[in-house]
C-alpha atoms as one frame of an Amber mdcrd trajectory, in Angstrom:
protein
   0.003   0.010   0.004   1.209   3.459  -0.723   0.835   6.436   1.606  -2.394
   7.645  -0.038  -4.302   4.377   0.289  -2.872   3.648   3.733  -4.379   6.865
   5.064  -7.878   6.139   3.756 -10.199   4.594   6.301 -13.149   2.331   5.562
 -15.508   5.323   5.335 -13.453   6.910   2.593 -13.521   3.684   0.572 -17.298
   3.473   0.942 -17.710   7.073  -0.222 -15.354   6.433  -3.153 -17.324   3.303
  -4.153 -20.628   5.176  -3.930 -19.271   8.066  -5.962 -17.960   5.663  -8.588
 -21.273   3.812  -8.800 -23.136   7.106  -9.131 -20.841   8.272 -11.928 -21.238
   4.967 -13.769 -25.033   5.136 -13.619 -24.986   8.725 -14.829 -22.571   8.307
 -17.756 -23.250   4.737 -18.897 -26.474   5.573 -20.814 -24.611   8.210 -22.820
 -21.906   5.707 -23.680 -24.322   2.913 -24.582 -26.749   5.111 -26.543 -24.890
   7.958 -28.259 -26.839  10.808 -29.837 -26.739   9.561 -33.416 -27.741   5.981
 -32.644 -31.309   4.678 -32.412 -32.484   3.619 -28.964 -33.585  -0.044 -28.797
 -37.341  -0.648 -28.555 -37.115  -2.488 -25.243 -35.311   0.491 -23.652 -38.061
   2.818 -24.887 -40.637   0.373 -23.510 -38.927   0.334 -20.114 -38.750   4.125
 -20.134 -42.521   4.306 -20.610 -43.590   1.573 -18.193 -41.151   1.706 -15.287
 -42.349   5.042 -13.823 -45.891   3.620 -13.455 -44.547   0.384 -11.972 -42.460
   2.375  -9.503 -45.456   4.445  -8.378 -47.510   1.258  -7.976 -44.761  -0.264
  -5.868 -44.586   2.847  -3.682 -48.358   2.876  -3.165 -48.370  -0.785  -2.126
 -45.393  -0.230   0.183 -46.965   2.825   1.818 -50.342   1.186   2.372 -49.203
  -2.334   3.334 -49.505  -1.793   7.098 -52.856   0.032   7.134 -55.124  -1.430
   9.782 -58.619  -1.289   8.276 -59.975  -3.056  11.326 -58.163  -0.639  13.662
 -59.489   2.386  15.529 -59.695   4.748  12.563 -60.287   2.125   9.819 -57.503
   3.534   7.613 -59.238   6.939   7.385 -56.043   9.078   7.555 -54.489   7.035
   4.764 -57.615   7.209   2.598 -57.824  10.990   3.052 -54.137  11.490   2.256
 -54.310   9.259  -0.831 -57.453  11.106  -2.002 -55.728  14.477  -1.563 -52.666
  13.220  -3.452 -54.682  11.817  -6.349 -56.955  14.874  -6.505 -54.059  17.287
  -6.564 -52.293  15.281  -9.225 -55.369  15.259 -11.460 -55.860  18.982 -10.864
 -52.243  20.212 -11.159 -50.468  17.343 -12.936 -47.356  17.872 -10.795 -46.168
  14.677  -9.108 -43.731  16.317  -6.717 -46.333  18.831  -5.535 -49.035  16.165
  -5.147 -46.831  13.761  -3.202 -45.424  16.542  -1.003 -48.835  17.944  -0.064
 -50.261  14.440   0.420 -47.406  13.606   2.785 -47.921  16.800   4.780 -51.685
  16.119   4.973 -51.050  12.558   6.181 -48.547  13.711   8.819 -50.918  16.380
  10.142 -53.764  13.846  10.266 -51.836  11.190  12.198 -50.080  13.624  14.544
 -52.841  16.135  15.260 -56.279  14.854  14.183 -56.308  11.062  14.610 -54.285
  10.836  17.801
């Protein structure tokens, strides 16, 4: 080992590995699919379907522990999901809808349905 690598602790190696992985994921698509080359059909298909699959996965993950037979019968969750969906239909902005829905849910569970 040289003096540079000997001075690096485990944390520095982890940060370096994470930085390298991030750089690879950012630059690899540009190397695989340069500007003049046609994008394969399956990559276009994945680009169209994966966002919806990801949202579906997040919805299932967020609602998996809802106790419908509990004290409030899942009412805070239903209200927050309704607000999120309504705002998204109205504004069409995912970040805004999810952010406001999260705030509504947190207010409901911490202040209203205590």
